[in-house]
PDBQT receptor file of N, H, CA, C and O in Angstrom, charges set to zero:
ATOM      1  N   MET A   1     -10.935   8.576  -3.849  1.00  0.00    +0.000 N 
ATOM      2  CA  MET A   1     -11.069   7.261  -3.256  1.00  0.00    +0.000 C 
ATOM      3  C   MET A   1      -9.706   6.723  -2.833  1.00  0.00    +0.000 C 
ATOM      4  O   MET A   1      -9.562   6.173  -1.741  1.00  0.00    +0.000 OA
ATOM      5  N   ALA A   2      -8.702   6.883  -3.702  1.00  0.00    +0.000 N 
ATOM      6  H   ALA A   2      -8.819   7.329  -4.589  1.00  0.00    +0.000 HD
ATOM      7  CA  ALA A   2      -7.364   6.393  -3.367  1.00  0.00    +0.000 C 
ATOM      8  C   ALA A   2      -6.837   7.088  -2.128  1.00  0.00    +0.000 C 
ATOM      9  O   ALA A   2      -6.171   6.468  -1.298  1.00  0.00    +0.000 OA
ATOM     10  N   HIS A   3      -7.130   8.370  -1.999  1.00  0.00    +0.000 N 
ATOM     11  H   HIS A   3      -7.671   8.873  -2.673  1.00  0.00    +0.000 HD
ATOM     12  CA  HIS A   3      -6.700   9.138  -0.833  1.00  0.00    +0.000 C 
ATOM     13  C   HIS A   3      -7.286   8.535   0.443  1.00  0.00    +0.000 C 
ATOM     14  O   HIS A   3      -6.601   8.426   1.461  1.00  0.00    +0.000 OA
ATOM     15  N   GLU A   4      -8.548   8.150   0.378  1.00  0.00    +0.000 N 
ATOM     16  H   GLU A   4      -9.104   8.238  -0.448  1.00  0.00    +0.000 HD
ATOM     17  CA  GLU A   4      -9.226   7.571   1.540  1.00  0.00    +0.000 C 
ATOM     18  C   GLU A   4      -8.645   6.211   1.924  1.00  0.00    +0.000 C 
ATOM     19  O   GLU A   4      -8.707   5.820   3.090  1.00  0.00    +0.000 OA
ATOM     20  N   ILE A   5      -8.091   5.501   0.973  1.00  0.00    +0.000 N 
ATOM     21  H   ILE A   5      -8.040   5.818   0.026  1.00  0.00    +0.000 HD
ATOM     22  CA  ILE A   5      -7.466   4.206   1.254  1.00  0.00    +0.000 C 
ATOM     23  C   ILE A   5      -6.019   4.404   1.695  1.00  0.00    +0.000 C 
ATOM     24  O   ILE A   5      -5.555   3.741   2.623  1.00  0.00    +0.000 OA
ATOM     25  N   ASN A   6      -5.314   5.307   1.038  1.00  0.00    +0.000 N 
ATOM     26  H   ASN A   6      -5.691   5.845   0.284  1.00  0.00    +0.000 HD
ATOM     27  CA  ASN A   6      -3.894   5.507   1.343  1.00  0.00    +0.000 C 
ATOM     28  C   ASN A   6      -3.659   6.111   2.723  1.00  0.00    +0.000 C 
ATOM     29  O   ASN A   6      -2.651   5.799   3.357  1.00  0.00    +0.000 OA
ATOM     30  N   ASN A   7      -4.555   6.961   3.204  1.00  0.00    +0.000 N 
ATOM     31  H   ASN A   7      -5.374   7.214   2.689  1.00  0.00    +0.000 HD
ATOM     32  CA  ASN A   7      -4.357   7.551   4.534  1.00  0.00    +0.000 C 
ATOM     33  C   ASN A   7      -4.246   6.492   5.630  1.00  0.00    +0.000 C 
ATOM     34  O   ASN A   7      -3.269   6.507   6.378  1.00  0.00    +0.000 OA
ATOM     35  N   PRO A   8      -5.201   5.578   5.756  1.00  0.00    +0.000 N 
ATOM     36  CA  PRO A   8      -5.048   4.561   6.791  1.00  0.00    +0.000 C 
ATOM     37  C   PRO A   8      -3.871   3.623   6.529  1.00  0.00    +0.000 C 
ATOM     38  O   PRO A   8      -3.216   3.170   7.468  1.00  0.00    +0.000 OA
ATOM     39  N   LEU A   9      -3.600   3.331   5.255  1.00  0.00    +0.000 N 
ATOM     40  H   LEU A   9      -4.132   3.699   4.492  1.00  0.00    +0.000 HD
ATOM     41  CA  LEU A   9      -2.455   2.470   4.945  1.00  0.00    +0.000 C 
ATOM     42  C   LEU A   9      -1.148   3.098   5.421  1.00  0.00    +0.000 C 
ATOM     43  O   LEU A   9      -0.267   2.403   5.926  1.00  0.00    +0.000 OA
ATOM     44  N   THR A  10      -1.028   4.405   5.258  1.00  0.00    +0.000 N 
ATOM     45  H   THR A  10      -1.744   4.969   4.848  1.00  0.00    +0.000 HD
ATOM     46  CA  THR A  10       0.175   5.101   5.698  1.00  0.00    +0.000 C 
ATOM     47  C   THR A  10       0.326   4.990   7.215  1.00  0.00    +0.000 C 
ATOM     48  O   THR A  10       1.425   4.745   7.713  1.00  0.00    +0.000 OA
ATOM     49  N   GLY A  11      -0.756   5.165   7.936  1.00  0.00    +0.000 N 
ATOM     50  H   GLY A  11      -1.649   5.364   7.530  1.00  0.00    +0.000 HD
ATOM     51  CA  GLY A  11      -0.710   5.017   9.390  1.00  0.00    +0.000 C 
ATOM     52  C   GLY A  11      -0.332   3.612   9.812  1.00  0.00    +0.000 C 
ATOM     53  O   GLY A  11       0.485   3.429  10.714  1.00  0.00    +0.000 OA
ATOM     54  N   ILE A  12      -0.918   2.625   9.167  1.00  0.00    +0.000 N 
ATOM     55  H   ILE A  12      -1.581   2.774   8.434  1.00  0.00    +0.000 HD
ATOM     56  CA  ILE A  12      -0.614   1.225   9.487  1.00  0.00    +0.000 C 
ATOM     57  C   ILE A  12       0.851   0.922   9.185  1.00  0.00    +0.000 C 
ATOM     58  O   ILE A  12       1.542   0.300   9.992  1.00  0.00    +0.000 OA
ATOM     59  N   LEU A  13       1.318   1.360   8.029  1.00  0.00    +0.000 N 
ATOM     60  H   LEU A  13       0.757   1.865   7.373  1.00  0.00    +0.000 HD
ATOM     61  CA  LEU A  13       2.700   1.096   7.629  1.00  0.00    +0.000 C 
ATOM     62  C   LEU A  13       3.690   1.786   8.562  1.00  0.00    +0.000 C 
ATOM     63  O   LEU A  13       4.685   1.189   8.973  1.00  0.00    +0.000 OA
ATOM     64  N   THR A  14       3.418   3.031   8.890  1.00  0.00    +0.000 N 
ATOM     65  H   THR A  14       2.610   3.516   8.556  1.00  0.00    +0.000 HD
ATOM     66  CA  THR A  14       4.323   3.775   9.769  1.00  0.00    +0.000 C 
ATOM     67  C   THR A  14       4.409   3.139  11.149  1.00  0.00    +0.000 C 
ATOM     68  O   THR A  14       5.500   2.915  11.672  1.00  0.00    +0.000 OA
ATOM     69  N   TYR A  15       3.267   2.855  11.727  1.00  0.00    +0.000 N 
ATOM     70  H   TYR A  15       2.380   3.037  11.303  1.00  0.00    +0.000 HD
ATOM     71  CA  TYR A  15       3.252   2.307  13.085  1.00  0.00    +0.000 C 
ATOM     72  C   TYR A  15       3.801   0.885  13.134  1.00  0.00    +0.000 C 
ATOM     73  O   TYR A  15       4.546   0.549  14.055  1.00  0.00    +0.000 OA
ATOM     74  N   SER A  16       3.452   0.048  12.168  1.00  0.00    +0.000 N 
ATOM     75  H   SER A  16       2.847   0.321  11.420  1.00  0.00    +0.000 HD
ATOM     76  CA  SER A  16       3.962  -1.327  12.178  1.00  0.00    +0.000 C 
ATOM     77  C   SER A  16       5.465  -1.358  11.907  1.00  0.00    +0.000 C 
ATOM     78  O   SER A  16       6.171  -2.201  12.462  1.00  0.00    +0.000 OA
ATOM     79  N   SER A  17       5.961  -0.465  11.075  1.00  0.00    +0.000 N 
ATOM     80  H   SER A  17       5.388   0.220  10.624  1.00  0.00    +0.000 HD
ATOM     81  CA  SER A  17       7.413  -0.384  10.838  1.00  0.00    +0.000 C 
ATOM     82  C   SER A  17       8.135   0.055  12.106  1.00  0.00    +0.000 C 
ATOM     83  O   SER A  17       9.198  -0.472  12.436  1.00  0.00    +0.000 OA
ATOM     84  N   TYR A  18       7.565   1.003  12.803  1.00  0.00    +0.000 N 
ATOM     85  H   TYR A  18       6.702   1.430  12.535  1.00  0.00    +0.000 HD
ATOM     86  CA  TYR A  18       8.126   1.475  14.071  1.00  0.00    +0.000 C 
ATOM     87  C   TYR A  18       8.178   0.328  15.084  1.00  0.00    +0.000 C 
ATOM     88  O   TYR A  18       9.207   0.099  15.718  1.00  0.00    +0.000 OA
ATOM     89  N   LEU A  19       7.066  -0.385  15.229  1.00  0.00    +0.000 N 
ATOM     90  H   LEU A  19       6.229  -0.200  14.714  1.00  0.00    +0.000 HD
ATOM     91  CA  LEU A  19       7.026  -1.506  16.176  1.00  0.00    +0.000 C 
ATOM     92  C   LEU A  19       7.982  -2.621  15.773  1.00  0.00    +0.000 C 
ATOM     93  O   LEU A  19       8.588  -3.265  16.630  1.00  0.00    +0.000 OA
ATOM     94  N   LEU A  20       8.118  -2.849  14.475  1.00  0.00    +0.000 N 
ATOM     95  H   LEU A  20       7.626  -2.326  13.779  1.00  0.00    +0.000 HD
ATOM     96  CA  LEU A  20       9.027  -3.879  13.982  1.00  0.00    +0.000 C 
ATOM     97  C   LEU A  20      10.459  -3.585  14.428  1.00  0.00    +0.000 C 
ATOM     98  O   LEU A  20      11.183  -4.488  14.847  1.00  0.00    +0.000 OA
ATOM     99  N   LYS A  21      10.857  -2.329  14.335  1.00  0.00    +0.000 N 
ATOM    100  H   LYS A  21      10.268  -1.596  13.995  1.00  0.00    +0.000 HD
ATOM    101  CA  LYS A  21      12.209  -1.940  14.763  1.00  0.00    +0.000 C 
ATOM    102  C   LYS A  21      12.410  -2.110  16.268  1.00  0.00    +0.000 C 
ATOM    103  O   LYS A  21      13.519  -2.378  16.729  1.00  0.00    +0.000 OA
ATOM    104  N   ARG A  22      11.330  -1.952  17.023  1.00  0.00    +0.000 N 
ATOM    105  H   ARG A  22      10.428  -1.734  16.648  1.00  0.00    +0.000 HD
ATOM    106  CA  ARG A  22      11.426  -2.040  18.479  1.00  0.00    +0.000 C 
ATOM    107  C   ARG A  22      11.229  -3.455  19.019  1.00  0.00    +0.000 C 
ATOM    108  O   ARG A  22      11.375  -3.668  20.222  1.00  0.00    +0.000 OA
ATOM    109  N   SER A  23      10.909  -4.406  18.185  1.00  0.00    +0.000 N 
ATOM    110  H   SER A  23      10.790  -4.232  17.208  1.00  0.00    +0.000 HD
ATOM    111  CA  SER A  23      10.549  -5.751  18.666  1.00  0.00    +0.000 C 
ATOM    112  C   SER A  23      11.666  -6.771  18.478  1.00  0.00    +0.000 C 
ATOM    113  O   SER A  23      11.394  -7.962  18.320  1.00  0.00    +0.000 OA
ATOM    114  N   LYS A  24      12.889  -6.331  18.492  1.00  0.00    +0.000 N 
ATOM    115  H   LYS A  24      13.110  -5.364  18.620  1.00  0.00    +0.000 HD
ATOM    116  CA  LYS A  24      14.021  -7.235  18.247  1.00  0.00    +0.000 C 
ATOM    117  C   LYS A  24      14.098  -8.380  19.267  1.00  0.00    +0.000 C 
ATOM    118  O   LYS A  24      14.667  -9.431  18.971  1.00  0.00    +0.000 OA
ATOM    119  N   GLN A  25      13.544  -8.188  20.436  1.00  0.00    +0.000 N 
ATOM    120  H   GLN A  25      13.083  -7.334  20.677  1.00  0.00    +0.000 HD
ATOM    121  CA  GLN A  25      13.588  -9.210  21.481  1.00  0.00    +0.000 C 
ATOM    122  C   GLN A  25      12.464 -10.236  21.361  1.00  0.00    +0.000 C 
ATOM    123  O   GLN A  25      12.411 -11.198  22.128  1.00  0.00    +0.000 OA
ATOM    124  N   ASN A  26      11.577 -10.032  20.408  1.00  0.00    +0.000 N 
ATOM    125  H   ASN A  26      11.620  -9.251  19.785  1.00  0.00    +0.000 HD
ATOM    126  CA  ASN A  26      10.411 -10.911  20.281  1.00  0.00    +0.000 C 
ATOM    127  C   ASN A  26      10.271 -11.376  18.827  1.00  0.00    +0.000 C 
ATOM    128  O   ASN A  26       9.592 -10.732  18.028  1.00  0.00    +0.000 OA
ATOM    129  N   PRO A  27      10.920 -12.502  18.490  1.00  0.00    +0.000 N 
ATOM    130  CA  PRO A  27      10.894 -12.974  17.097  1.00  0.00    +0.000 C 
ATOM    131  C   PRO A  27       9.494 -13.257  16.557  1.00  0.00    +0.000 C 
ATOM    132  O   PRO A  27       9.222 -13.014  15.381  1.00  0.00    +0.000 OA
ATOM    133  N   GLU A  28       8.615 -13.763  17.403  1.00  0.00    +0.000 N 
ATOM    134  H   GLU A  28       8.836 -13.960  18.358  1.00  0.00    +0.000 HD
ATOM    135  CA  GLU A  28       7.251 -14.059  16.943  1.00  0.00    +0.000 C 
ATOM    136  C   GLU A  28       6.533 -12.760  16.555  1.00  0.00    +0.000 C 
ATOM    137  O   GLU A  28       5.864 -12.698  15.524  1.00  0.00    +0.000 OA
ATOM    138  N   MET A  29       6.677 -11.737  17.382  1.00  0.00    +0.000 N 
ATOM    139  H   MET A  29       7.220 -11.787  18.220  1.00  0.00    +0.000 HD
ATOM    140  CA  MET A  29       6.061 -10.449  17.075  1.00  0.00    +0.000 C 
ATOM    141  C   MET A  29       6.694  -9.849  15.821  1.00  0.00    +0.000 C 
ATOM    142  O   MET A  29       5.999  -9.233  15.013  1.00  0.00    +0.000 OA
ATOM    143  N   GLN A  30       7.987 -10.021  15.657  1.00  0.00    +0.000 N 
ATOM    144  H   GLN A  30       8.551 -10.522  16.313  1.00  0.00    +0.000 HD
ATOM    145  CA  GLN A  30       8.663  -9.505  14.456  1.00  0.00    +0.000 C 
ATOM    146  C   GLN A  30       8.104 -10.148  13.204  1.00  0.00    +0.000 C 
ATOM    147  O   GLN A  30       7.884  -9.464  12.205  1.00  0.00    +0.000 OA
ATOM    148  N   ARG A  31       7.872 -11.447  13.238  1.00  0.00    +0.000 N 
ATOM    149  H   ARG A  31       8.051 -12.003  14.050  1.00  0.00    +0.000 HD
ATOM    150  CA  ARG A  31       7.297 -12.146  12.071  1.00  0.00    +0.000 C 
ATOM    151  C   ARG A  31       5.921 -11.593  11.744  1.00  0.00    +0.000 C 
ATOM    152  O   ARG A  31       5.609 -11.328  10.583  1.00  0.00    +0.000 OA
ATOM    153  N   ASP A  32       5.100 -11.419  12.772  1.00  0.00    +0.000 N 
ATOM    154  H   ASP A  32       5.353 -11.634  13.715  1.00  0.00    +0.000 HD
ATOM    155  CA  ASP A  32       3.742 -10.898  12.554  1.00  0.00    +0.000 C 
ATOM    156  C   ASP A  32       3.785  -9.475  11.993  1.00  0.00    +0.000 C 
ATOM    157  O   ASP A  32       3.058  -9.150  11.054  1.00  0.00    +0.000 OA
ATOM    158  N   LEU A  33       4.626  -8.644  12.562  1.00  0.00    +0.000 N 
ATOM    159  H   LEU A  33       5.217  -8.907  13.324  1.00  0.00    +0.000 HD
ATOM    160  CA  LEU A  33       4.739  -7.264  12.093  1.00  0.00    +0.000 C 
ATOM    161  C   LEU A  33       5.314  -7.191  10.685  1.00  0.00    +0.000 C 
ATOM    162  O   LEU A  33       4.919  -6.336   9.892  1.00  0.00    +0.000 OA
ATOM    163  N   ALA A  34       6.241  -8.080  10.377  1.00  0.00    +0.000 N 
ATOM    164  H   ALA A  34       6.562  -8.774  11.021  1.00  0.00    +0.000 HD
ATOM    165  CA  ALA A  34       6.809  -8.111   9.022  1.00  0.00    +0.000 C 
ATOM    166  C   ALA A  34       5.726  -8.425   7.996  1.00  0.00    +0.000 C 
ATOM    167  O   ALA A  34       5.735  -7.871   6.896  1.00  0.00    +0.000 OA
ATOM    168  N   VAL A  35       4.797  -9.305   8.346  1.00  0.00    +0.000 N 
ATOM    169  H   VAL A  35       4.790  -9.755   9.239  1.00  0.00    +0.000 HD
ATOM    170  CA  VAL A  35       3.677  -9.626   7.452  1.00  0.00    +0.000 C 
ATOM    171  C   VAL A  35       2.795  -8.387   7.272  1.00  0.00    +0.000 C 
ATOM    172  O   VAL A  35       2.367  -8.081   6.158  1.00  0.00    +0.000 OA
ATOM    173  N   ILE A  36       2.529  -7.686   8.356  1.00  0.00    +0.000 N 
ATOM    174  H   ILE A  36       2.876  -7.934   9.260  1.00  0.00    +0.000 HD
ATOM    175  CA  ILE A  36       1.703  -6.478   8.268  1.00  0.00    +0.000 C 
ATOM    176  C   ILE A  36       2.372  -5.443   7.371  1.00  0.00    +0.000 C 
ATOM    177  O   ILE A  36       1.714  -4.849   6.517  1.00  0.00    +0.000 OA
ATOM    178  N   VAL A  37       3.660  -5.223   7.550  1.00  0.00    +0.000 N 
ATOM    179  H   VAL A  37       4.195  -5.705   8.243  1.00  0.00    +0.000 HD
ATOM    180  CA  VAL A  37       4.397  -4.266   6.723  1.00  0.00    +0.000 C 
ATOM    181  C   VAL A  37       4.353  -4.690   5.258  1.00  0.00    +0.000 C 
ATOM    182  O   VAL A  37       4.082  -3.873   4.378  1.00  0.00    +0.000 OA
ATOM    183  N   LYS A  38       4.619  -5.961   5.002  1.00  0.00    +0.000 N 
ATOM    184  H   LYS A  38       4.839  -6.624   5.717  1.00  0.00    +0.000 HD
ATOM    185  CA  LYS A  38       4.648  -6.466   3.618  1.00  0.00    +0.000 C 
ATOM    186  C   LYS A  38       3.286  -6.321   2.938  1.00  0.00    +0.000 C 
ATOM    187  O   LYS A  38       3.208  -5.869   1.796  1.00  0.00    +0.000 OA
ATOM    188  N   GLU A  39       2.232  -6.697   3.623  1.00  0.00    +0.000 N 
ATOM    189  H   GLU A  39       2.295  -7.064   4.551  1.00  0.00    +0.000 HD
ATOM    190  CA  GLU A  39       0.899  -6.651   3.025  1.00  0.00    +0.000 C 
ATOM    191  C   GLU A  39       0.388  -5.218   2.887  1.00  0.00    +0.000 C 
ATOM    192  O   GLU A  39      -0.366  -4.914   1.962  1.00  0.00    +0.000 OA
ATOM    193  N   THR A  40       0.794  -4.344   3.797  1.00  0.00    +0.000 N 
ATOM    194  H   THR A  40       1.407  -4.591   4.548  1.00  0.00    +0.000 HD
ATOM    195  CA  THR A  40       0.412  -2.938   3.666  1.00  0.00    +0.000 C 
ATOM    196  C   THR A  40       1.084  -2.323   2.439  1.00  0.00    +0.000 C 
ATOM    197  O   THR A  40       0.457  -1.571   1.693  1.00  0.00    +0.000 OA
ATOM    198  N   LYS A  41       2.359  -2.646   2.237  1.00  0.00    +0.000 N 
ATOM    199  H   LYS A  41       2.868  -3.257   2.844  1.00  0.00    +0.000 HD
ATOM    200  CA  LYS A  41       3.063  -2.151   1.047  1.00  0.00    +0.000 C 
ATOM    201  C   LYS A  41       2.418  -2.707  -0.228  1.00  0.00    +0.000 C 
ATOM    202  O   LYS A  41       2.296  -2.005  -1.232  1.00  0.00    +0.000 OA
ATOM    203  N   ARG A  42       2.012  -3.968  -0.169  1.00  0.00    +0.000 N 
ATOM    204  H   ARG A  42       2.110  -4.537   0.647  1.00  0.00    +0.000 HD
ATOM    205  CA  ARG A  42       1.357  -4.580  -1.330  1.00  0.00    +0.000 C 
ATOM    206  C   ARG A  42       0.034  -3.876  -1.627  1.00  0.00    +0.000 C 
ATOM    207  O   ARG A  42      -0.293  -3.619  -2.786  1.00  0.00    +0.000 OA
ATOM    208  N   SER A  43      -0.717  -3.569  -0.580  1.00  0.00    +0.000 N 
ATOM    209  H   SER A  43      -0.451  -3.778   0.361  1.00  0.00    +0.000 HD
ATOM    210  CA  SER A  43      -1.986  -2.850  -0.754  1.00  0.00    +0.000 C 
ATOM    211  C   SER A  43      -1.744  -1.464  -1.342  1.00  0.00    +0.000 C 
ATOM    212  O   SER A  43      -2.492  -1.015  -2.210  1.00  0.00    +0.000 OA
ATOM    213  N   ARG A  44      -0.713  -0.795  -0.874  1.00  0.00    +0.000 N 
ATOM    214  H   ARG A  44      -0.106  -1.159  -0.169  1.00  0.00    +0.000 HD
ATOM    215  CA  ARG A  44      -0.363   0.533  -1.398  1.00  0.00    +0.000 C 
ATOM    216  C   ARG A  44      -0.016   0.442  -2.884  1.00  0.00    +0.000 C 
ATOM    217  O   ARG A  44      -0.392   1.315  -3.666  1.00  0.00    +0.000 OA
ATOM    218  N   ASP A  45       0.700  -0.614  -3.271  1.00  0.00    +0.000 N 
ATOM    219  H   ASP A  45       1.006  -1.323  -2.635  1.00  0.00    +0.000 HD
ATOM    220  CA  ASP A  45       1.054  -0.804  -4.682  1.00  0.00    +0.000 C 
ATOM    221  C   ASP A  45      -0.180  -1.091  -5.546  1.00  0.00    +0.000 C 
ATOM    222  O   ASP A  45      -0.254  -0.661  -6.697  1.00  0.00    +0.000 OA
ATOM    223  N   ILE A  46      -1.132  -1.812  -4.985  1.00  0.00    +0.000 N 
ATOM    224  H   ILE A  46      -1.072  -2.162  -4.050  1.00  0.00    +0.000 HD
ATOM    225  CA  ILE A  46      -2.380  -2.093  -5.712  1.00  0.00    +0.000 C 
ATOM    226  C   ILE A  46      -3.137  -0.788  -5.963  1.00  0.00    +0.000 C 
ATOM    227  O   ILE A  46      -3.636  -0.561  -7.065  1.00  0.00    +0.000 OA
ATOM    228  N   VAL A  47      -3.222   0.068  -4.944  1.00  0.00    +0.000 N 
ATOM    229  H   VAL A  47      -2.817  -0.116  -4.049  1.00  0.00    +0.000 HD
ATOM    230  CA  VAL A  47      -3.896   1.355  -5.099  1.00  0.00    +0.000 C 
ATOM    231  C   VAL A  47      -3.175   2.189  -6.153  1.00  0.00    +0.000 C 
ATOM    232  O   VAL A  47      -3.818   2.812  -6.999  1.00  0.00    +0.000 OA
ATOM    233  N   LYS A  48      -1.850   2.205  -6.106  1.00  0.00    +0.000 N 
ATOM    234  H   LYS A  48      -1.328   1.699  -5.418  1.00  0.00    +0.000 HD
ATOM    235  CA  LYS A  48      -1.078   2.954  -7.094  1.00  0.00    +0.000 C 
ATOM    236  C   LYS A  48      -1.352   2.427  -8.502  1.00  0.00    +0.000 C 
ATOM    237  O   LYS A  48      -1.508   3.211  -9.438  1.00  0.00    +0.000 OA
ATOM    238  N   GLY A  49      -1.411   1.105  -8.654  1.00  0.00    +0.000 N 
ATOM    239  H   GLY A  49      -1.284   0.468  -7.893  1.00  0.00    +0.000 HD
ATOM    240  CA  GLY A  49      -1.713   0.507  -9.949  1.00  0.00    +0.000 C 
ATOM    241  C   GLY A  49      -3.092   0.891 -10.450  1.00  0.00    +0.000 C 
ATOM    242  O   GLY A  49      -3.275   1.148 -11.640  1.00  0.00    +0.000 OA
ATOM    243  N   LEU A  50      -4.060   0.930  -9.554  1.00  0.00    +0.000 N 
ATOM    244  H   LEU A  50      -3.911   0.720  -8.587  1.00  0.00    +0.000 HD
ATOM    245  CA  LEU A  50      -5.417   1.340  -9.934  1.00  0.00    +0.000 C 
ATOM    246  C   LEU A  50      -5.435   2.801 -10.370  1.00  0.00    +0.000 C 
ATOM    247  O   LEU A  50      -6.103   3.154 -11.342  1.00  0.00    +0.000 OA
ATOM    248  N   LEU A  51      -4.706   3.647  -9.654  1.00  0.00    +0.000 N 
ATOM    249  H   LEU A  51      -4.163   3.361  -8.864  1.00  0.00    +0.000 HD
ATOM    250  CA  LEU A  51      -4.626   5.060 -10.040  1.00  0.00    +0.000 C 
ATOM    251  C   LEU A  51      -3.977   5.216 -11.413  1.00  0.00    +0.000 C 
ATOM    252  O   LEU A  51      -4.459   5.969 -12.259  1.00  0.00    +0.000 OA
ATOM    253  N   ASP A  52      -2.892   4.503 -11.618  1.00  0.00    +0.000 N 
ATOM    254  H   ASP A  52      -2.500   3.891 -10.930  1.00  0.00    +0.000 HD
ATOM    255  CA  ASP A  52      -2.214   4.561 -12.916  1.00  0.00    +0.000 C 
ATOM    256  C   ASP A  52      -3.143   4.101 -14.037  1.00  0.00    +0.000 C 
ATOM    257  O   ASP A  52      -3.181   4.702 -15.110  1.00  0.00    +0.000 OA
ATOM    258  N   PHE A  53      -3.885   3.037 -13.778  1.00  0.00    +0.000 N 
ATOM    259  H   PHE A  53      -3.855   2.549 -12.906  1.00  0.00    +0.000 HD
ATOM    260  CA  PHE A  53      -4.822   2.517 -14.769  1.00  0.00    +0.000 C 
ATOM    261  C   PHE A  53      -5.923   3.534 -15.060  1.00  0.00    +0.000 C 
ATOM    262  O   PHE A  53      -6.291   3.744 -16.216  1.00  0.00    +0.000 OA
ATOM    263  N   ALA A  54      -6.441   4.157 -14.021  1.00  0.00    +0.000 N 
ATOM    264  H   ALA A  54      -6.142   3.986 -13.082  1.00  0.00    +0.000 HD
ATOM    265  CA  ALA A  54      -7.533   5.119 -14.184  1.00  0.00    +0.000 C 
ATOM    266  C   ALA A  54      -7.083   6.365 -14.933  1.00  0.00    +0.000 C 
ATOM    267  O   ALA A  54      -7.897   7.021 -15.582  1.00  0.00    +0.000 OA
ATOM    268  N   ARG A  55      -5.815   6.697 -14.853  1.00  0.00    +0.000 N 
ATOM    269  H   ARG A  55      -5.153   6.164 -14.325  1.00  0.00    +0.000 HD
ATOM    270  CA  ARG A  55      -5.294   7.904 -15.508  1.00  0.00    +0.000 C 
ATOM    271  C   ARG A  55      -4.937   7.675 -16.977  1.00  0.00    +0.000 C 
ATOM    272  O   ARG A  55      -4.639   8.628 -17.697  1.00  0.00    +0.000 OA
ATOM    273  N   GLN A  56      -4.964   6.443 -17.416  1.00  0.00    +0.000 N 
ATOM    274  H   GLN A  56      -5.206   5.669 -16.832  1.00  0.00    +0.000 HD
ATOM    275  CA  GLN A  56      -4.606   6.176 -18.810  1.00  0.00    +0.000 C 
ATOM    276  C   GLN A  56      -5.573   6.906 -19.730  1.00  0.00    +0.000 C 
ATOM    277  O   GLN A  56      -6.778   6.946 -19.481  1.00  0.00    +0.000 OA
ATOM    278  N   SER A  57      -5.034   7.475 -20.784  1.00  0.00    +0.000 N 
ATOM    279  H   SER A  57      -4.056   7.443 -20.987  1.00  0.00    +0.000 HD
ATOM    280  CA  SER A  57      -5.887   8.201 -21.726  1.00  0.00    +0.000 C 
ATOM    281  C   SER A  57      -6.483   7.227 -22.743  1.00  0.00    +0.000 C 
ATOM    282  O   SER A  57      -5.953   6.144 -22.990  1.00  0.00    +0.000 OA
ATOM    283  N   ILE A  58      -7.575   7.645 -23.305  1.00  0.00    +0.000 N 
ATOM    284  H   ILE A  58      -8.005   8.525 -23.105  1.00  0.00    +0.000 HD
ATOM    285  CA  ILE A  58      -8.244   6.843 -24.332  1.00  0.00    +0.000 C 
ATOM    286  C   ILE A  58      -7.455   7.014 -25.631  1.00  0.00    +0.000 C 
ATOM    287  O   ILE A  58      -7.134   8.140 -26.010  1.00  0.00    +0.000 OA
ATOM    288  N   PRO A  59      -7.136   5.906 -26.321  1.00  0.00    +0.000 N 
ATOM    289  CA  PRO A  59      -6.421   6.017 -27.596  1.00  0.00    +0.000 C 
ATOM    290  C   PRO A  59      -7.189   6.906 -28.582  1.00  0.00    +0.000 C 
ATOM    291  O   PRO A  59      -8.420   6.907 -28.594  1.00  0.00    +0.000 OA
ATOM    292  N   LYS A  60      -6.458   7.657 -29.405  1.00  0.00    +0.000 N 
ATOM    293  H   LYS A  60      -5.458   7.656 -29.396  1.00  0.00    +0.000 HD
ATOM    294  CA  LYS A  60      -7.084   8.594 -30.352  1.00  0.00    +0.000 C 
ATOM    295  C   LYS A  60      -8.080   7.903 -31.268  1.00  0.00    +0.000 C 
ATOM    296  O   LYS A  60      -9.117   8.479 -31.595  1.00  0.00    +0.000 OA
ATOM    297  N   SER A  61      -7.786   6.681 -31.687  1.00  0.00    +0.000 N 
ATOM    298  H   SER A  61      -6.943   6.213 -31.422  1.00  0.00    +0.000 HD
ATOM    299  CA  SER A  61      -8.685   5.978 -32.588  1.00  0.00    +0.000 C 
ATOM    300  C   SER A  61     -10.034   5.673 -31.924  1.00  0.00    +0.000 C 
ATOM    301  O   SER A  61     -11.049   5.556 -32.611  1.00  0.00    +0.000 OA
ATOM    302  N   MET A  62     -10.047   5.547 -30.612  1.00  0.00    +0.000 N 
ATOM    303  H   MET A  62      -9.223   5.642 -30.054  1.00  0.00    +0.000 HD
ATOM    304  CA  MET A  62     -11.285   5.245 -29.888  1.00  0.00    +0.000 C 
ATOM    305  C   MET A  62     -12.072   6.521 -29.573  1.00  0.00    +0.000 C 
ATOM    306  O   MET A  62     -13.278   6.440 -29.343  1.00  0.00    +0.000 OA
ATOM    307  N   ARG A  63     -11.448   7.667 -29.555  1.00  0.00    +0.000 N 
ATOM    308  H   ARG A  63     -10.468   7.732 -29.742  1.00  0.00    +0.000 HD
ATOM    309  CA  ARG A  63     -12.115   8.922 -29.194  1.00  0.00    +0.000 C 
ATOM    310  C   ARG A  63     -13.167   9.333 -30.214  1.00  0.00    +0.000 C 
ATOM    311  O   ARG A  63     -14.145   9.990 -29.858  1.00  0.00    +0.000 OA
ATOM    312  N   ARG A  64     -12.988   8.963 -31.451  1.00  0.00    +0.000 N 
ATOM    313  H   ARG A  64     -12.194   8.429 -31.741  1.00  0.00    +0.000 HD
ATOM    314  CA  ARG A  64     -13.909   9.386 -32.520  1.00  0.00    +0.000 C 
ATOM    315  C   ARG A  64     -15.193   8.582 -32.548  1.00  0.00    +0.000 C 
ATOM    316  O   ARG A  64     -16.145   8.971 -33.224  1.00  0.00    +0.000 OA
ATOM    317  N   MET A  65     -15.240   7.498 -31.847  1.00  0.00    +0.000 N 
ATOM    318  H   MET A  65     -14.466   7.182 -31.298  1.00  0.00    +0.000 HD
ATOM    319  CA  MET A  65     -16.417   6.627 -31.905  1.00  0.00    +0.000 C 
ATOM    320  C   MET A  65     -17.553   7.162 -31.079  1.00  0.00    +0.000 C 
ATOM    321  O   MET A  65     -18.617   6.546 -31.021  1.00  0.00    +0.000 OA
TER     322      MET A  65
C-alpha cells in the first residue's frame, strides 16, 4: 500500500521541485509550488511513519496471550 502511495508522491515531488527551480520569474507560482513541495514531503513522512508503526514488533509479554 505504501508503495502505491509513494510512487505518485515521488512524481509530484520531482516535477514540482523542478518547476519551482524554473519559476524564479514568477513569485506567485513559486509560492504555490513551494506549498506543493512542502505538503508532498509531509505526506511522504506520514507514509513513512505509518510503515514504521506497522513494522513494530509485538512486545514479548503480549505474545503469550
